[in-house]
C-alpha positions in Angstrom: -0.5 -3.2 46.0 -2.4 -0.2 44.5 -2.6 3.1 46.7 -4.6 5.8 47.4 -3.4 8.5 49.2 -4.5 12.6 50.6 -1.5 14.9 51.1 -1.8 17.4 51.8 0.7 20.2 50.1 2.3 23.8 51.0 4.1 26.2 49.4 2.1 26.8 46.3 1.3 30.6 45.6 -1.2 30.1 42.5 -3.0 27.9 40.5 0.2 27.5 38.1 2.0 26.1 41.0 -0.7 23.0 41.3 -0.9 22.3 37.6 3.1 22.0 37.7 3.1 19.6 40.3 0.0 17.3 38.6 2.2 17.4 35.6 5.4 16.1 37.1 3.5 13.0 39.5 1.7 11.7 36.2 5.0 11.5 34.0 5.5 9.2 36.6 5.0 5.1 35.5 1.8 4.2 37.1 0.8 7.2 39.0 -2.5 9.4 38.2 -2.4 12.5 40.4 -5.0 15.5 41.2 -3.5 18.8 42.5 -6.7 21.0 44.0 -4.9 24.5 44.5 -8.1 25.5 47.1 -7.9 22.5 49.2 -3.8 22.7 49.3 -3.9 18.8 48.8 -3.6 16.2 46.6 -5.5 12.9 45.5 -2.7 10.5 44.4 -3.6 7.1 42.9 -0.2 4.5 43.0 -0.4 1.1 41.0 2.2 -0.1 43.8 2.8 1.2 47.1 6.9 1.2 46.3 6.5 4.3 43.9 5.3 6.5 47.0 9.0 7.4 47.8 9.4 8.8 43.8 6.2 10.9 44.0 7.7 12.0 47.5 10.9 13.1 46.1 9.4 14.4 43.1 6.9 17.0 45.3 9.9 17.9 47.4 12.6 18.9 44.3 10.0 20.7 42.9 10.4 23.3 46.2 6.9 21.9 48.3 6.1 20.6 51.2 3.3 17.6 52.0 4.3 17.5 56.0 4.6 15.2 58.3 2.8 13.1 61.4 3.7 11.4 64.4 2.6 8.6 65.8 3.0 6.9 69.8 1.7 3.7 70.4 2.5 1.8 73.6 4.3 -1.5 73.1 4.0 -4.8 75.0 5.7 -8.1 75.0 9.0 -6.9 74.1 11.2 -9.2 75.8 14.9 -8.0 74.8 16.7 -5.4 72.7 16.2 -7.9 69.7 12.4 -7.7 70.0 12.5 -3.4 69.8 15.5 -3.6 66.8 13.1 -6.0 64.5 10.2 -3.5 65.2 12.0 -0.8 64.1 13.1 -2.6 61.5 9.6 -4.0 60.5 8.4 0.0 60.8 10.6 2.1 58.9 9.9 -0.2 55.7 6.5 0.4 55.7 5.1 2.5 52.8 4.6 6.5 53.8 6.9 5.9 56.9 9.8 8.7 57.8 11.2 7.3 60.5 10.1 4.8 63.4 11.7 4.5 66.5 11.0 1.5 68.8 12.0 2.6 73.1 12.6 -0.8 74.4 13.0 0.1 77.8 9.9 2.6 77.6 7.9 0.4 75.5 6.9 2.6 73.2 7.2 3.3 69.2 6.9 6.5 67.9 6.4 6.6 64.2 6.9 9.9 61.8 4.8 9.1 58.4 3.4 11.5 55.3 -0.2 12.5 56.4 -3.0 9.9 55.7 -0.7 6.9 54.7 -0.8 4.3 57.4 -3.6 4.8 59.4 -3.4 4.1 63.4 -5.7 0.7 63.2 -3.2 -0.5 60.0 -0.1 0.2 62.1 -1.5 -1.5 64.8 -1.8 -4.2 62.9 0.8 -4.8 61.4 2.9 -4.5 65.2 0.6 -7.1 66.2 0.9 -9.4 63.5 4.6 -9.0 64.8 3.2 -10.4 68.0 3.4 -7.8 70.0 0.6 -6.2 71.8 -0.1 -2.5 71.0 -2.7 0.4 72.1 -2.6 4.3 70.9 -1.2 6.3 73.4 -2.4 9.4 72.5 -5.9 10.8 73.4 -6.6 12.0 69.9 -9.1 10.1 68.2 -7.8 9.6 65.2 -3.9 10.8 63.1 -6.6 12.3 60.6 -8.3 14.6 63.5 -4.3 14.9 64.8 -3.5 16.2 61.3 -6.2 18.5 60.9 -5.1 20.5 64.4 -1.7 20.4 63.7 -2.4 21.8 60.5 -5.0 24.9 61.5 -2.1 25.4 64.3 0.3 26.0 61.5 -2.1 27.9 59.4 -2.5 30.0 62.3 0.8 30.8 63.2 1.3 31.3 59.3 -1.8 34.2 59.1 -0.5 36.1 62.2 3.0 35.9 60.5 2.1 37.0 57.1 -0.3 39.4 59.0 2.5 41.0 61.2 4.4 41.4 57.9 1.9 42.6 56.1 1.4 45.7 59.4 5.3 46.3 58.9 5.1 46.6 55.3 2.2 49.4 55.0 4.2 51.0 57.9 7.4 51.2 55.5 5.3 52.3 52.1 2.9 54.6 53.9 5.4 57.2 53.7 6.7 56.4 50.5 3.2 57.7 48.8 4.2 60.5 49.5 6.8 60.1 47.3 3.7 59.7 45.1 1.7 62.7 45.3 4.9 64.7 44.7 5.1 63.2 41.6 1.3 64.0 40.3 2.1 67.8 41.7 0.1 67.8 44.5 3.3 68.4 47.3 5.8 70.8 47.1 8.7 68.6 48.0 10.1 64.7 47.7 11.1 62.3 50.3 14.9 62.3 50.2 16.5 59.7 48.0 18.0 57.7 50.1 14.8 57.7 52.4 13.1 56.1 49.9 15.8 53.0 49.4 15.7 52.9 53.5 12.6 51.7 53.4 12.0 50.2 50.4 14.5 48.3 50.7 13.4 45.9 53.6 9.6 45.5 52.3 11.8 44.4 49.1 13.9 41.7 49.9 12.0 41.1 53.6 8.0 40.9 52.5 9.2 40.2 49.0 11.3 36.8 49.9 8.4 34.3 49.9 7.7 36.2 45.8 11.9 35.6 45.1 11.5 32.1 46.8 8.9 31.1 44.4 9.7 32.0 41.7 13.5 30.7 41.5 11.6 27.4 42.7 9.4 27.5 39.2 12.2 28.9 37.0 14.0 26.0 38.3 11.5 23.8 37.7 11.7 25.5 34.4 8.4 26.6 34.5 6.4 30.1 35.6 4.1 30.9 38.3 2.3 34.4 39.2 5.9 34.9 41.8 8.4 34.6 38.7 5.0 38.0 37.5 5.7 39.8 41.0 9.0 39.1 41.5 10.4 40.6 37.9 8.0 43.0 38.3 8.9 44.7 41.1 12.6 44.1 41.3 12.8 45.4 37.7 11.3 49.4 39.4 13.6 48.3 42.3 16.9 47.4 40.7 16.2 50.7 37.8 15.5 53.0 41.0 18.7 51.8 42.3 20.6 52.5 38.8 19.2 56.4 39.0 20.2 56.9 42.3 23.5 55.7 42.0 24.2 57.2 38.8 22.2 60.6 39.5 23.3 60.6 43.6 20.5 62.9 45.2 19.4 64.8 42.3 17.7 61.2 42.1 15.0 62.5 44.0 11.0 62.9 42.2 12.4 60.3 39.6 12.8 56.7 41.9 10.1 54.2 41.7 10.9 52.8 45.1 7.2 53.4 45.8 5.8 51.5 42.6 7.7 48.4 44.1 6.8 48.4 47.6 2.9 49.4 47.1 3.2 46.2 44.9 4.4 44.0 47.0 2.5 45.5 50.5 -1.2 45.2 48.4 -0.2 41.4 46.6 0.5 40.5 50.2 -2.3 41.9 51.7 -4.4 40.1 49.3 -2.8 36.8 50.2 -3.2 36.9 53.1 -7.1 37.9 52.8 -6.9 34.9 50.3 -5.9 32.6 52.9 -8.4 33.5 55.2 -11.6 33.1 52.4 -9.9 29.9 50.9 -10.0 28.3 54.9 -13.6 29.5 54.9 -14.4 27.3 51.7 -13.0 24.4 53.7 -15.3 24.6 56.5 -17.1 21.9 55.9 -14.3 19.3 56.3 -13.1 20.5 59.7 -16.7 20.4 60.5 -17.4 16.9 60.5 -13.8 15.9 61.1 -14.4 18.1 64.5 -17.4 16.0 65.1 -15.8 12.4 66.2 -15.0 12.8 70.3 -11.7 11.8 71.1 -13.0 9.6 73.9 -16.3 6.9 74.8 -16.9 5.5 77.8 -16.6 1.4 77.4 -18.1 -1.1 79.4 -15.1 -2.9 80.0 -13.7 -5.6 82.6 -16.6 -5.1 84.6 -16.6 -1.3 84.9 -17.0 1.5 82.9 -13.7 3.0 81.1 -13.4 6.4 79.1 -10.8 4.7 76.2 -10.1 6.7 72.4 -12.5 6.7 70.1 -9.7 3.8 68.3 -9.5 1.8 70.9 -13.8 1.0 70.3 -14.0 -2.2 68.9 -18.2 -3.6 67.2 -19.7 -5.3 69.7 -19.1 -3.2 72.6 -20.9 -1.3 74.9 -20.6 2.4 75.5 -22.7 4.6 77.5 -23.5 8.2 76.1 -24.5 11.0 79.0 -27.1 14.5 78.2 -24.7 16.8 76.2 -22.2 14.3 74.8 -21.9 13.6 71.5 -21.9 9.7 70.3 -19.0 8.4 69.8 -19.5 5.9 67.4 -22.6 4.5 65.0 -24.6 2.0 67.1 -27.9 0.8 68.1 -29.7 1.9 71.5 -29.5 -1.4 74.0 -31.4 1.2 76.5 -32.1 4.6 77.3 -34.3 7.6 75.2 -33.3 10.9 73.9 -33.6 13.3 71.3 -30.5 13.7 69.7 -29.2 16.7 67.6 -28.2 15.3 63.7 -28.5 18.6 62.1 -24.9 18.7 61.0 -25.0 14.9 59.5 -28.7 15.4 58.3 -29.8 18.6 58.1 -32.4 17.8 60.1 -32.8 20.8 61.9 -35.2 19.4 65.1 -33.2 16.7 67.4 -35.0 13.5 66.7 -36.5 11.1 69.0 -34.6 7.8 69.6 -35.8 4.6 71.3 -34.5 1.2 71.8 -33.6 -1.0 69.3 -33.4 2.3 66.7 -29.9 3.2 65.4 -27.8 6.2 66.3 -25.0 8.1 64.0 -21.6 8.8 65.4 -21.1 12.8 66.0 -24.6 13.4 67.2 -26.1 15.6 70.0 -27.1 13.5 73.2 -29.9 16.7 74.2 -31.9 14.8 76.5 -31.6 11.5 78.0 -28.7 9.2 79.3 -28.1 6.5 76.3 -26.4 2.6 76.3 -25.4 1.6 72.8 -24.2 -1.2 70.9 -21.3 -0.3 68.7 -22.0 -1.1 65.2 -19.3 0.5 62.9 -16.3 1.7 64.1 -13.3 3.1 62.1 -13.3 4.4 59.0 -16.4 1.6 58.1 -18.8 4.2 60.2 -21.5 7.3 58.9 -19.6 10.6 59.7 -15.9 8.6 58.1 -17.6 7.9 54.5 -19.3 11.3 54.8 -16.1 12.9 54.8 -14.7 10.3 52.5 -18.0 11.6 50.1 -17.2 15.4 50.2 -13.1 14.8 50.4 -14.2 13.0 47.1 -16.3 15.8 45.8 -13.9 18.3 46.2 -10.7 17.0 45.0 -12.2 16.5 41.5 -12.0 18.6 38.8 -14.8 20.5 36.1 -14.6 19.7 32.5 -14.1 23.5 32.3 -11.1 23.2 35.0 -9.8 21.0 32.3 -9.8 24.6 29.6 -8.1 26.5 32.7 -5.1 24.5 32.8 -4.6 24.7 30.0 -5.0 28.6 29.8 -2.5 28.6 33.3 -0.2 26.6 31.6 0.9 29.2 29.0 -0.6 32.5 30.5 2.8 33.1 32.7 5.0 33.3 29.4 2.1 34.9 27.2 2.2 38.0 29.8 6.4 37.8 29.4 6.1 38.7 26.1 3.5 41.1 26.8 5.1 43.3 29.4 8.6 42.6 26.5 7.1 44.2 24.2 4.9 47.0 25.8 8.9 48.0 27.0 9.8 48.0 23.8 7.5 49.8 22.4 6.8 52.8 25.0 10.8 53.3 24.7 10.3 53.4 21.4 7.4 55.9 20.6 8.4 58.0 23.8 11.8 57.7 24.7 11.3 57.6 27.8 13.0 54.4 29.1 11.2 55.0 33.1 7.6 55.4 31.5 8.4 52.3 29.6 9.0 50.1 32.2 6.1 51.6 34.4 3.9 50.1 32.0 6.1 47.2 31.5 5.9 46.5 35.1 1.9 46.9 35.3 1.3 44.5 32.7 3.3 41.8 34.5 1.5 42.8 37.8 -1.9 43.2 36.6 -1.2 39.1 35.1 -2.9 36.6 38.0 -3.4 33.0 37.4 -4.6 33.0 40.9 -7.9 33.7 40.2 -8.5 31.4 36.8 -7.0 28.3 39.3 -9.6 28.9 42.0 -12.4 29.8 40.4 -14.1 26.5 39.8 -11.8 24.5 43.4 -13.7 27.5 45.4 -17.0 26.8 43.8 -17.0 23.3 43.9 -15.4 23.3 47.6 -18.0 25.3 49.0 -20.6 24.6 47.2 -20.4 20.7 48.0 -18.9 21.8 51.5 -23.2 23.5 51.9 -25.0 20.6 50.4 -23.3 18.8 53.0 -24.3 20.7 56.0 -28.0 19.8 54.7 -27.6 16.5 54.1 -27.3 16.1 50.6 -24.3 14.5 49.7 -22.7 14.9 46.2 -20.7 11.6 44.7 -18.2 13.7 42.6 -17.6 16.7 40.3 -19.4 15.2 37.5 -22.5 14.8 39.5 -22.0 17.9 40.4 -22.4 19.7 36.7 -25.5 17.1 35.7 -27.9 17.7 38.4 -29.3 20.6 37.4 -29.9 19.1 33.7 -31.9 16.5 35.5 -35.5 17.0 33.1 -37.1 13.3 34.6 -37.1 11.5 37.8 -38.3 7.8 38.3 -39.1 7.5 42.0 -39.0 4.2 43.8 -42.1 3.6 45.7 -41.4 1.8 48.8 -39.4 3.2 50.8 -39.2 5.9 49.0 -42.7 8.4 48.6 -43.6 6.1 51.0 -43.0 5.7 54.5 -42.0 2.0 53.6 -43.7 0.1 56.0 -47.7 -0.7 55.8 -49.6 0.1 58.7 -53.6 -0.5 59.3 -55.9 1.8 57.3 -58.8 0.6 58.4 -60.5 -2.4 60.1 -63.9 -3.6 60.7 -64.1 -5.9 63.2 -64.2 -5.4 67.4 -61.3 -4.7 69.1 -61.0 -7.6 70.5 -61.1 -9.6 67.7 -57.7 -7.5 66.2 -56.8 -8.2 69.7 -57.0 -12.0 68.2 -55.6 -11.3 65.3 -52.1 -9.4 66.2 -51.5 -12.0 68.4 -51.2 -14.9 65.9 -49.4 -12.5 63.7 -46.4 -13.4 66.7 -45.8 -16.0 64.2 -45.4 -14.5 61.1 -42.2 -11.7 60.3 -44.4 -10.3 57.5 -45.2 -7.3 57.1 -48.1 -7.0 56.5 -48.3 -8.8 60.5 -45.7 -6.5 61.4 -48.2 -3.4 60.6 -51.3 -5.8 62.8 -48.9 -5.8 65.9 -48.2 -2.2 65.8 -52.0 -1.2 65.9 -52.2 -2.7 68.5 -49.7 -1.7 70.4 -49.8 -1.8 75.1 -52.5 -4.8 74.4 -51.7 -7.7 76.2 -51.1 -11.1 73.5 -51.3 -14.7 74.1 -49.0 -16.8 72.3 -50.3 -18.5 68.9 -49.7 -22.5 68.7 -50.1 -24.6 66.1 -49.5 -22.1 63.7 -49.4 -22.9 59.9 -48.6 -20.1 57.4 -49.4 -21.1 54.0 -47.6 -18.9 51.6 -49.3 -17.2 49.0 -52.8 -17.7 51.0 -51.9 -16.2 54.6 -51.2 -17.7 58.2 -54.2 -19.7 60.0 -53.5 -21.2 64.3 -54.9 -21.1 67.6 -54.7 -18.2 70.5 -56.5 -18.4 73.9 -58.8 -21.2 72.7 -60.2 -19.9 69.4 -59.0 -20.9 65.9 -57.8 -18.1 64.1 -57.1 -17.9 60.4 -55.8 -14.3 58.5 -55.4 -14.7 54.7 -57.3 -13.5 51.6 -60.5 -14.6 50.3 -58.8 -18.1 48.8 -57.7 -19.4 52.0 -60.6 -18.7 53.9 -62.7 -20.7 50.6 -59.9 -23.4 51.6 -61.1 -23.7 54.9 -64.6 -23.4 54.0 -64.9 -20.2 55.9 -68.1 -18.0 53.6 -67.7 -14.6 53.3 -70.0 -11.6 53.9 -72.9 -11.5 51.1 -71.6 -8.0 50.0 -68.0 -9.5 49.9 -65.6 -10.5 46.4 -64.4 -13.3 46.9 -62.1 -12.6 43.6 -60.9 -8.7 45.0 -58.1 -8.7 47.9 -57.5 -4.3 47.1 -59.3 -1.7 46.4 -59.1 0.9 44.8 -57.1 3.5 47.3 -54.0 1.4 47.3 -54.6 -0.6 50.5 -54.4 -4.8 50.7 -56.9 -6.1 52.3 -56.9 -9.4 54.3 -60.0 -11.4 56.2 -59.8 -12.1 59.8 -62.0 -15.4 60.8 -61.8 -16.1 64.4 -63.8 -20.1 64.9 -65.7 -20.8 61.7 -67.2 -17.1 61.1 -65.1 -14.4 59.2 -65.3 -11.1 61.4 -63.6 -8.2 60.0 -61.5 -7.2 56.8 -58.3 -5.4 57.9 -57.0 -2.5 55.0 -53.1 -2.4 54.8 -51.7 0.5 53.5 -48.1 1.7 52.8 -48.5 5.6 53.3 -47.5 8.0 51.9 -44.6 10.7 53.5 -45.8 13.8 54.7 -42.9 15.1 52.5 -43.8 13.8 49.3 -46.9 15.9 47.5 -44.7 18.9 47.8 -41.3 16.6 46.5 -43.7 16.8 43.9 -45.3 20.2 43.4 -41.8 21.8 43.7 -40.3 19.4 40.8 -44.0 20.0 38.5 -43.1 23.4 39.1 -39.8 23.7 37.7 -40.7 21.8 34.3 -39.8 18.4 36.2 -41.6 15.1 35.4 -41.8 12.5 38.1 -42.8 8.9 37.5 -43.1 6.1 39.7 -42.4 2.1 39.0 -42.5 -0.1 41.4 -43.4 -4.0 42.5 -46.4 -3.7 43.1 -49.9 -4.7 41.7 -51.0 -1.9 39.2 -53.9 -0.7 42.1 -52.0 0.2 44.7 -49.3 1.5 41.8 -52.1 3.8 40.5 -53.4 4.9 43.6 -50.2 6.6 44.9 -49.6 8.2 40.9 -53.4 9.8 41.1 -52.6 11.2 44.7 -49.4 13.2 44.0 -50.6 13.8 40.4 -47.4 11.5 38.8 -47.0 12.8 34.8 -46.9 8.6 34.7 -46.5 5.5 36.2 -44.8 1.6 35.9 -45.9 -1.2 38.3 -45.5 -4.8 38.5 -41.6 -4.0 37.3 -39.1 -6.5 38.7 -36.0 -5.2 39.6 -33.8 -6.0 36.5 -37.0 -4.1 35.2 -36.6 -0.6 36.4 -33.2 -0.5 34.3 -35.5 -1.1 31.5 -37.5 1.7 32.9 -34.7 4.9 33.1 -33.5 3.5 29.6 -37.1 4.0 28.9 -37.8 7.4 29.6 -34.3 8.4 28.9 -35.8 8.5 25.1 -38.4 9.7 25.8 -37.3 13.4 27.0 -34.9 15.7 26.1 -33.0 16.2 29.0 -31.1 13.8 32.0 -33.1 11.4 34.0 -32.6 10.5 37.9 -33.7 7.4 39.7 -34.7 8.2 43.0 -34.3 4.9 45.7 -33.2 3.1 48.6 -33.0 -0.6 48.6 -30.6 -3.2 46.8 -32.6 -4.1 44.0 -33.1 -0.4 43.2 -29.2 -0.3 42.7 -28.8 -1.4 39.6 -31.1 1.2 37.9 -29.5 3.6 40.1 -26.4 3.0 38.5 -27.8 2.9 34.8 -29.7 6.3 35.5 -27.5 10.1 34.3 -27.1 11.3 38.0 -29.0 8.3 40.8 -29.9 9.6 43.9 -30.3 7.5 47.1 -32.2 7.8 50.0 -30.4 8.2 53.1 -32.8 6.1 55.1 -31.5 2.7 52.6 -28.6 0.4 52.2 -25.5 1.1 51.7 -25.3 -1.2 48.4 -28.1 1.6 46.8 -25.8 4.8 48.9 -22.9 3.1 47.3 -24.6 2.6 44.1 -26.0 6.6 43.5 -24.3 9.5 42.9 -25.9 11.7 45.2 -27.0 10.5 48.7 -29.7 12.1 50.7 -28.7 11.5 54.5 -32.8 12.1 55.1 -35.8 10.3 54.0 -36.7 13.6 53.0 -37.9 13.6 48.8 -38.5 17.0 49.3 -34.3 16.7 49.2 -34.3 15.7 45.5 -35.6 19.5 44.3 -32.6 21.1 46.6 -30.2 18.3 45.4 -30.8 19.8 41.9 -31.2 24.0 43.4 -27.2 23.6 44.5 -26.1 21.9 41.6 -27.4 24.6 39.4 -26.1 26.9 41.9 -22.8 25.5 42.3 -22.4 25.9 38.5 -24.1 29.5 37.8 -20.8 30.3 40.6 -18.3 27.9 38.8 -19.5 30.2 35.3 -19.4 33.4 37.1 -16.2 33.1 38.8 -14.4 32.0 35.6 -16.5 35.3 33.9 -14.8 37.9 36.6 -11.5 36.0 36.4 -11.0 36.0 32.6 -12.9 39.7 32.7 -10.1 41.0 35.4 -7.3 39.3 32.9 -8.8 40.7 29.5 -9.5 44.4 30.1 -6.7 44.9 33.1 -3.7 43.6 30.5 -4.4 45.5 27.8 -5.3 48.6 30.0 -2.3 48.3 31.5 0.1 48.1 28.4 -2.0 50.5 26.8 -0.7 53.2 30.3 -3.8 53.8 31.9 -2.8 51.9 34.7 -0.2 52.5 37.1 2.0 49.9 38.6 0.3 50.4 42.0 -3.0 50.3 41.1 -2.3 46.7 38.8 -1.3 46.0 42.3 -4.9 46.2 44.0 -6.4 44.5 41.1 -4.5 41.5 41.0 -5.0 41.2 44.7 -8.8 41.9 44.1 -9.7 39.6 41.1 -8.8 36.0 43.6 -10.4 38.2 46.4 -13.7 38.3 44.5 -13.7 34.9 42.9 -13.6 33.5 46.5 -16.1 36.2 47.8 -17.9 34.8 45.3 -18.1 31.2 46.1 -18.2 31.8 49.6 -21.9 33.3 49.2 -23.1 29.8 48.7 -23.0 29.0 52.0 -25.9 31.2 52.3 -28.1 28.7 50.0 -30.8 27.0 52.1 -33.0 24.4 50.9 -36.0 25.6 49.2 -38.2 23.9 52.1 -39.3 26.0 54.6 -39.1 23.5 57.7 -38.5 20.3 57.1 -40.5 17.5 59.1 -39.0 15.2 62.1 -39.2 12.2 61.0 -38.0 9.0 62.6 -35.8 8.1 60.6 -32.8 5.6 60.1 -29.2 5.7 58.6 
């Protein structure tokens, strides 16, 4: 059985580590893996779940770790120790389970597993399949959130430890700067040689232990990484100084290089500390999204309101949401109304009014009234879970440029080692000064950093997709992120995309009482035009119709409050023998304004005509105008008749329109437009019938108010029914791509310029160490600038949209 897992990986020190793990895993039969250094995660696909132990062993054997998580279940139905033994054996055999401990007396099962392999729901199903009852005993909302919290605690502890170590390292290194000033002739005296040794040794072997560990693991696995460069360079400086001290004694004062190794380790450790903080900041989008899910929900169970874990909520459960609480799961409002803050999910800046019958999103904040909702989707099927999955999938991908970077990184460290050795030999041959030659070689080793290269692409992708998600733009994968900024033409579906998706009564030529009778008859129909007429008289008391007859393609007739009422096109009235007014055109049911017109006849006489139109979204004109300013052509496609389609196209100033197009024909229009324009073609739609065209386009963009099929097929999902987000999606793609290019430029510049300068002796090892730390920080800081990106629209119109 195929298995997809996301594993957190700890212990990586640079991009070469990620590349090495990826290579080793992909050598295993039936395993496809991608390791992201910036996210410290591995996305792994196994053709058989039995391969998981081999994969885990491969990661461990290379010196890295993937952590573990513990789940606690309360078990019912066990009658003896044999039951617990049987359950223990079954749980221990599950893929990803490290250990299982079933306690018969406590009626509990404690399961320790590889993070994310088995969900609480799947474990519960496995336990129940053996005939036992199981309930998650933890108060957390999900295992994934527990994993996040545990990982945050570990990162916080690691960051605190690193800060303490860097602070101590700085205090020990500070006096050694006196030696540098003395060697530069700025001070008339030197530190005693023995004191330099005492200060430098703990920095070299305690603070620098991480570099030795990383170097040993890399060498043991026949590869090289940043740790090899740092350990080699600093060890050379330290042990050469130790050799001079042993041979010259106190006369070695002023000739030692202890300060060089200590300062390098201190600066690089500080750089790694800042790098880790910046890297966590790039991942903030996922953390924020996962934090949206409440841990508990108030559920109507057993005739009373009970507080339960969100994991225990089932589809169809009735839940209560108080003011200030987050909606626990996706649902439909049963009673109450309130304004909901959905900004983190949809990017809508203003609270949105929700009333009975409306859908609500799990994670939204209830701002004003008490709501009772019926759960419609729970667990991994919820909108929030799908959003998290989409963002994670996009962030784990690799851009095409990254493939080049990976190839460079694979040979980077060995090449640098060769350059450093060559530098040492050439300098010694020219100057006959081994100390000077050693400093130049150490500078080459220290300034060469593959970390910046490894972080350049993923850091930008993680930040770009994260900020896009905050503003209601979900990008499916890296390929889409790269392509979207190259869009030159867009085809918009009409209904529900540029228009509201439902007709409204634009005009009525009769009296209010006549409209009320017509609306009463329309209660017997679910046609969109019937709904529009009913909504036009909302609040009015409508009598029930009798003797209703629906004539397909013509209209509807029946009795209402003693009156004979007929609603339909001119052919229906003609069939009933009802004459039209002299000014009417019997062969026309549509005007030039794009509205559909239906006649209403009461007691054998035509009394009025209703113009029903699917009105434009208020944001559509601005959306098309923005695209036009950027030189992007906009087209319209619809299955509607020519008149309404032409009216919409003219009103928006579109470049062209396709009318009377069947769902299958939309694919042909995408292909036709692709042959006309010099660039990529995108399709924007929201319905099931748009799915083939969304898949056929270079980039498919689905409106979040549409169907799940459209959203799953599309490359980009807009979480609000706002067509202005189309231009914003193109913008964030362009901004992210620019950032990737800038990052790679700076990463290569640091190395292309820095290594020759170090080899020629223009950079001291200390400056080289600072430059190495600065390279990664520069790349990450540039990526974090993407967090300042904002949609171009100054404000977003709050719409009564549904997801």
